[in-house]
VOMI-177165 format. One line per 5 residues: number of its first residue (from 1); their letters; for each residue x, y, z of C-alpha. Coordinates in pm, whole numbers. Each point is the difference from the previous one (the first is absolute). Example, Ala and Ser with C-alpha at 12.3 -4.5 7.8 and 13.67 -1.06 7.14 Angstrom:
2
1) as) 1230,-450,780 ~ 137,344,-66
//
This chain:
504
1) mmlse) 5119,-4029,17630 ~ -176,305,140 ~ 187,315,105 ~ -60,-62,371 ~ 119,-361,-25
6) tlrea) 312,110,-187 ~ 81,259,266 ~ -54,-249,281 ~ 246,-246,-152 ~ 248,276,-85
11) atrfg) -6,112,365 ~ 91,-353,104 ~ 268,-49,-268 ~ 179,333,32 ~ -170,204,268
16) drpcl) 300,217,91 ~ 87,101,-357 ~ -80,357,-106 ~ -318,16,-206 ~ -56,376,-28
21) vepeg) 256,273,62 ~ -89,368,22 ~ 232,274,-135 ~ 112,92,352 ~ 100,-361,62
26) atltf) -292,-128,210 ~ -52,-369,-81 ~ -304,-225,18 ~ 89,-369,-1 ~ -213,-277,-147
31) galhl) -84,-118,351 ~ -97,348,112 ~ -218,49,-308 ~ -187,-322,71 ~ -48,85,367
36) aserl) -120,353,-75 ~ -242,-116,-269 ~ -147,-264,232 ~ -52,262,270 ~ -167,238,-244
41) arqla) -215,-278,-146 ~ -150,-54,345 ~ -75,374,32 ~ -162,4,-343 ~ -208,-307,81
46) qagir) -117,159,324 ~ -98,309,-203 ~ -223,-218,-215 ~ 214,-53,-309 ~ -90,-330,-161
51) egdvv) 87,-209,-304 ~ -98,177,-321 ~ -4,351,148 ~ 178,268,-201 ~ 239,210,209
56) alqlp) 177,301,-150 ~ 348,90,124 ~ 72,370,7 ~ 357,-52,119 ~ 345,92,-127
61) snfdy) 229,-274,-130 ~ 140,-101,335 ~ -8,-281,257 ~ -361,74,94 ~ -121,-51,-357
66) visyc) 157,-347,-27 ~ -115,-102,347 ~ -355,106,-86 ~ 0,-182,-334 ~ 120,-322,163
71) alarl) -251,32,285 ~ -291,50,-238 ~ 109,-299,-209 ~ 6,-203,322 ~ -372,78,43
76) gaita) -91,-54,-364 ~ -78,370,-46 ~ 81,183,-324 ~ 269,269,12 ~ -23,307,-224
81) glnph) 297,234,29 ~ -44,373,-64 ~ 303,178,-138 ~ 66,287,243 ~ 119,222,-285
86) laage) -355,18,-138 ~ -193,316,78 ~ -273,-12,265 ~ -272,28,-264 ~ 149,-287,-201
91) qaril) 17,-221,307 ~ -360,86,87 ~ -120,-106,-346 ~ 196,-324,26 ~ -156,-74,338
96) dmlqp) -343,53,-152 ~ 89,-260,-263 ~ 145,-247,252 ~ -271,37,266 ~ 234,-136,270
101) rvvvg) -118,-125,338 ~ 260,223,164 ~ 298,219,-85 ~ 314,-66,203 ~ 240,289,24
106) ihsts) 16,371,60 ~ -196,300,-120 ~ 132,163,-314 ~ 293,235,60 ~ -151,229,-265
111) ggswp) -299,66,222 ~ -245,-230,-176 ~ -240,-223,187 ~ -247,-272,-87 ~ -336,59,168
116) aydia) -127,-343,-105 ~ 296,-188,143 ~ 152,-17,345 ~ 378,0,7 ~ 92,-277,240
121) efdiq) 335,55,168 ~ 84,-343,137 ~ 282,-51,245 ~ 248,-164,-235 ~ 271,-139,225
126) hevdk) 335,-119,-121 ~ 349,-27,140 ~ 289,106,-219 ~ 364,-97,4 ~ -71,-310,209
131) pqvid) 25,-359,-122 ~ -329,-165,81 ~ -93,-366,-8 ~ -371,-53,47 ~ -111,-176,317
136) paele) -342,-152,-80 ~ -96,26,369 ~ 20,381,-28 ~ -283,17,-252 ~ -367,-46,77
141) plael) -170,-247,-232 ~ -131,149,-323 ~ -217,-216,-221 ~ 187,-141,-299 ~ -151,59,-342
146) ppdpe) -41,-309,-217 ~ 209,11,-319 ~ -194,162,-284 ~ 172,82,-331 ~ -290,227,-99
151) rpvai) -1,210,315 ~ 55,369,-92 ~ 314,151,153 ~ 67,341,-151 ~ -145,277,-211
156) vltsg) 279,181,-185 ~ -79,337,-154 ~ 98,65,-360 ~ 214,299,-89 ~ -298,217,-89
161) ttglp) 179,174,-287 ~ -325,3,-201 ~ -244,79,280 ~ -97,-123,345 ~ 207,-307,97
166) kgalf) -176,-334,-14 ~ 39,-267,264 ~ 153,-323,-133 ~ -96,-296,218 ~ 247,-281,76
171) rnsql) -75,-331,166 ~ 230,-255,165 ~ 18,-194,-327 ~ 134,303,-188 ~ 260,78,267
176) eaisr) 116,-361,-21 ~ 23,20,-379 ~ 207,319,27 ~ 238,-174,241 ~ 26,-294,-239
181) idlgp) 89,229,-292 ~ 251,209,195 ~ 169,-287,184 ~ -28,-272,-263 ~ -167,-342,-10
186) nwaev) 153,-108,332 ~ -134,308,179 ~ -154,-205,283 ~ 344,-127,106 ~ 164,342,-13
191) wgigg) 64,113,357 ~ 257,232,151 ~ 220,75,-301 ~ 50,347,146 ~ 108,303,-196
196) aqias) -87,366,45 ~ -201,250,-200 ~ -106,364,12 ~ -374,74,10 ~ -15,312,-213
201) tqfah) -374,-17,-77 ~ -291,55,235 ~ -118,-314,181 ~ -345,47,-153 ~ 159,-71,-340
206) igfmt) -46,-332,-180 ~ 371,-76,33 ~ -30,-30,377 ~ -360,-104,67 ~ 7,-312,-215
211) klpwy) 365,-97,55 ~ 33,33,376 ~ -69,-375,52 ~ 306,-106,-197 ~ 218,277,144
216) ircgm) -79,-147,341 ~ 49,-356,-124 ~ 351,91,-122 ~ 96,165,327 ~ 84,312,-199
221) atyll) 87,324,181 ~ -185,302,-140 ~ 148,345,58 ~ -267,268,5 ~ 46,310,-213
226) pkwrt) -285,253,29 ~ 125,189,-304 ~ 261,-87,-261 ~ 314,204,57 ~ 295,-107,-212
231) etvme) 278,40,256 ~ -212,-160,273 ~ -49,-302,-226 ~ 376,-29,-57 ~ 63,30,375
236) lidah) -248,-281,70 ~ 154,-228,-263 ~ 350,59,136 ~ -84,-25,370 ~ -243,-294,-11
241) rittl) 125,-195,-303 ~ -329,24,-189 ~ -29,-285,-251 ~ -312,97,-200 ~ -56,351,-135
246) gviap) -345,85,-133 ~ -13,322,-204 ~ -159,185,-283 ~ 253,69,-275 ~ 33,379,53
251) qlail) 87,-57,368 ~ 280,-234,-102 ~ 127,238,-270 ~ 23,280,257 ~ 179,-228,246
256) lrhea) 263,-101,-257 ~ 73,365,-76 ~ 6,116,362 ~ 319,172,107 ~ 14,-202,326
261) lpryd) -15,-338,-176 ~ 376,-80,29 ~ -18,29,380 ~ -230,-301,43 ~ 49,-375,-30
266) lssvd) -298,-131,-198 ~ 142,-344,-75 ~ -254,-182,219 ~ -277,60,-255 ~ -45,-314,-210
271) liiag) -340,79,-152 ~ -143,324,-138 ~ -374,-7,-69 ~ -113,291,-217 ~ -361,71,-90
276) gaasp) -236,289,-48 ~ 202,168,-277 ~ 212,-94,-301 ~ 356,-121,63 ~ 224,119,-288
281) palit) 275,-242,-112 ~ 270,242,116 ~ -148,5,350 ~ -22,-379,19 ~ 363,-30,-109
286) aasqr) 126,270,237 ~ -192,-132,302 ~ 98,-362,-60 ~ 366,97,-23 ~ -3,236,300
291) fgary) -182,-239,232 ~ 118,-328,-151 ~ -365,-103,30 ~ -273,-153,-211 ~ -235,263,-141
296) svrys) -358,-124,-21 ~ -248,219,-187 ~ -352,-72,123 ~ -346,79,-132 ~ -310,-50,211
301) stesg) -304,182,133 ~ -217,6,308 ~ -258,-221,-171 ~ 264,-255,-105 ~ 106,-41,363
306) gvgls) 335,171,-50 ~ 126,-282,-222 ~ 6,-15,-379 ~ 293,27,-238 ~ 377,28,37
311) ndags) 310,0,-217 ~ 157,-286,199 ~ -65,-273,-257 ~ 129,182,-308 ~ 331,-14,-179
316) pedqi) 268,253,108 ~ -113,223,-287 ~ -366,-33,101 ~ 85,73,362 ~ 185,322,-73
321) nsvlf) -281,116,-232 ~ -271,-74,259 ~ -166,-269,-209 ~ -237,-159,249 ~ -131,-353,43
326) pregv) -276,-136,226 ~ 122,-112,339 ~ -57,-362,99 ~ -372,-47,57 ~ -104,305,-206
331) eagvf) -146,-2,-352 ~ 27,306,-224 ~ -128,96,-343 ~ -18,300,-231 ~ -347,38,-149
336) ledgt) -166,215,-264 ~ -337,166,59 ~ -183,-287,-174 ~ 144,-246,253 ~ 256,-165,-230
341) eagag) 363,-24,102 ~ 230,256,-158 ~ 294,-117,-208 ~ 362,95,64 ~ 55,374,-27
346) vigel) -372,84,11 ~ -112,214,292 ~ -295,-124,204 ~ -126,-16,357 ~ 197,-203,253
351) rlrsn) -213,-249,190 ~ 103,-220,294 ~ -140,-310,163 ~ 111,-174,322 ~ -123,-131,334
356) amfag) 150,309,162 ~ -248,239,-163 ~ -228,197,228 ~ -341,-143,87 ~ -184,314,-114
361) ywndp) -54,365,91 ~ -163,56,337 ~ -363,109,-40 ~ 51,54,-374 ~ -113,-300,-208
366) estqt) -36,209,-314 ~ 365,107,-2 ~ 101,-358,82 ~ -181,-129,-309 ~ 175,263,-212
371) avrtg) 345,-84,136 ~ -29,-381,-17 ~ -160,-164,-302 ~ 18,-368,-101 ~ 253,-50,278
376) wlhtg) 244,263,-130 ~ 98,317,183 ~ -25,288,-248 ~ 291,217,109 ~ -62,299,-228
381) dlaqr) 372,-3,-80 ~ 123,-24,-358 ~ 270,-244,-102 ~ 140,-194,-294 ~ 156,-341,-48
386) tpsgg) 369,-14,-89 ~ 158,-249,-244 ~ 133,-193,303 ~ -354,-49,131 ~ 34,253,279
391) iqltg) -208,309,66 ~ 98,365,-19 ~ -220,263,161 ~ -86,305,-209 ~ -213,199,245
396) rhrdr) -359,38,106 ~ -271,51,-260 ~ -124,317,171 ~ 355,148,1 ~ 48,-39,-374
401) yvrgg) -26,314,-210 ~ -15,55,-375 ~ 239,239,-169 ~ -80,71,-363 ~ -173,-336,-40
406) ynvyp) 275,-202,172 ~ -38,-169,339 ~ 250,96,270 ~ 38,-194,324 ~ 160,214,274
411) tevea) 172,-289,177 ~ 197,-85,-315 ~ 130,358,-26 ~ 69,20,373 ~ 212,-315,-12
416) vlldh) 226,160,-262 ~ 29,337,174 ~ 94,-168,330 ~ 319,-116,-170 ~ 113,362,-37
421) psvad) 266,74,267 ~ -159,335,91 ~ -345,-151,59 ~ -66,-137,350 ~ -374,-47,-54
426) vavvp) -240,77,-285 ~ -361,-24,-107 ~ -154,77,-339 ~ -339,170,-10 ~ -206,96,-308
431) lshev) -65,364,-80 ~ -284,109,-228 ~ 112,126,-344 ~ -229,169,-250 ~ 161,-172,-300
436) lgsig) 142,-332,123 ~ -263,-76,263 ~ 254,-64,276 ~ 372,37,59 ~ 214,-142,278
441) aavvv) 129,211,288 ~ 285,-148,203 ~ -7,81,371 ~ 361,-50,105 ~ 167,-16,340
446) ptaga) 367,87,-73 ~ 277,-211,147 ~ 159,168,301 ~ 335,154,-92 ~ -49,-51,-374
451) qvptl) -65,262,-265 ~ -371,67,-41 ~ -109,-153,-333 ~ -162,209,-272 ~ -284,-109,-223
456) aelre) 232,-2,-301 ~ 242,-232,180 ~ -276,-241,96 ~ -138,-8,-355 ~ 346,-67,-139
461) fcidr) 43,-280,254 ~ -318,-163,-138 ~ 100,10,-369 ~ 139,-354,-24 ~ -234,-142,263
466) latwk) -351,119,-86 ~ -205,94,-304 ~ -12,377,-48 ~ -369,34,93 ~ 79,-144,345
471) hpeal) 262,263,87 ~ -96,247,276 ~ -98,342,-133 ~ -23,186,328 ~ 208,-11,317
476) vlaes) -102,71,360 ~ 264,-14,274 ~ -106,-116,345 ~ 158,-73,336 ~ -193,-328,24
481) lpyts) -284,-190,-167 ~ -330,-60,173 ~ -50,-359,107 ~ -303,-153,165 ~ 22,-158,345
486) glkld) 36,-332,-184 ~ 312,130,-180 ~ -175,30,-335 ~ 49,303,-218 ~ -291,241,52
491) raqla) -67,91,-363 ~ -306,207,85 ~ 210,232,215 ~ 271,1,-266 ~ -248,116,-262
496) sivaq) -99,287,229 ~ 366,101,46 ~ 64,-3,-376 ~ -319,190,-78 ~ 89,266,256
501) edsq) 351,35,-144 ~ -135,17,-356 ~ -241,280,89 ~ 276,226,132
//
């Protein structure tokens, strides 16, 4: 079922339920979202937007973004969301890659402009805080699109941690496959199960763009959060009985150590979904006990459609050690460079295969052929099989460094250091060494209220957990770590921070 069809039925089934709720409390119901998107679709059609046109959204993650996305899907146009946190020059280069028919939104607040593109400020009308049931007589007829599984719906930009972001294209068939994986084999019958979640990522992110159809199908209320603030998150959970909490592990670790934690009732959370960073066993145990919730570690990527591996299917020991297994409908393998599968304990490249995988990079067939070969998505991430048949991630090939002839994978070291009570967040970055080649520098965000850790203390903490050559040999203290707009660790910026500190 297409996004517009899903929204239409959701408006009929539960039109007066809250769909989107802004931090100040303004609410957009499912009925109001449908009505507003239908109105905007007529404006867009009158402006000449047709099926197959690419339209870029330069909008913040608010009601207008969702209304625009749904309206464009109604016309069969392709939505490409621009993260507003990107600099004007970055957005301009992305627009040159996308070549959109039009850009919907506002001019850059940083003063940038796009001479080649007109910024169309449509009159996006919506009524908040009012239950709305759609009266078909209110809407002028708008031609219905015939069902087409291969119709393109969205272009989702990659994180761009290794250069200019690429545009991953998704069609109706991929969005349906994602819904099937997330909701299970009976996904088509799943309607109105409710629940509430916090949207802590930008709407242009894969986690929203490809999953909005099943959020709507479930009748789920999404509470908007422009920026993650720990106490604001706890307030939302307490006040609105949030049931699903999506986080990266460091955010959760900070929350559990926050001084205001005892003041809030977090018992409504029944599922924690953690991705984007390693979840140490101690964190999984502490969070599961504090929330009384299931802790699901997830691995995915933009190209995989935001679905991939999880620890849900493992034994209790596998689950707490983040041993991952393919989700239903996903195939995974660990391969050596010659294309053969790696045996247990042997590090190789993780590859994925599913119907949810992207259809290719927009205007970039060469990169598409590099990323997808013989049906497999080459993730660039390193992993190894465990004796139980699961998969453990060991890092990205480009992040690996060699110390005195031995390979070191930063994510493995980071997972250990995150268990230290004085470490709220950490990243390990290689430093050049004239004898050993490289050594590891730990960039540490100390836990609020705790004693600041020393390098000697961290090395001692690693003695029984890591081989000696993996221990950090330099320490940089920081107030926070740099993350990309997609909540991925920005290792390029980290390397610059460490190099600057080392030169002083």
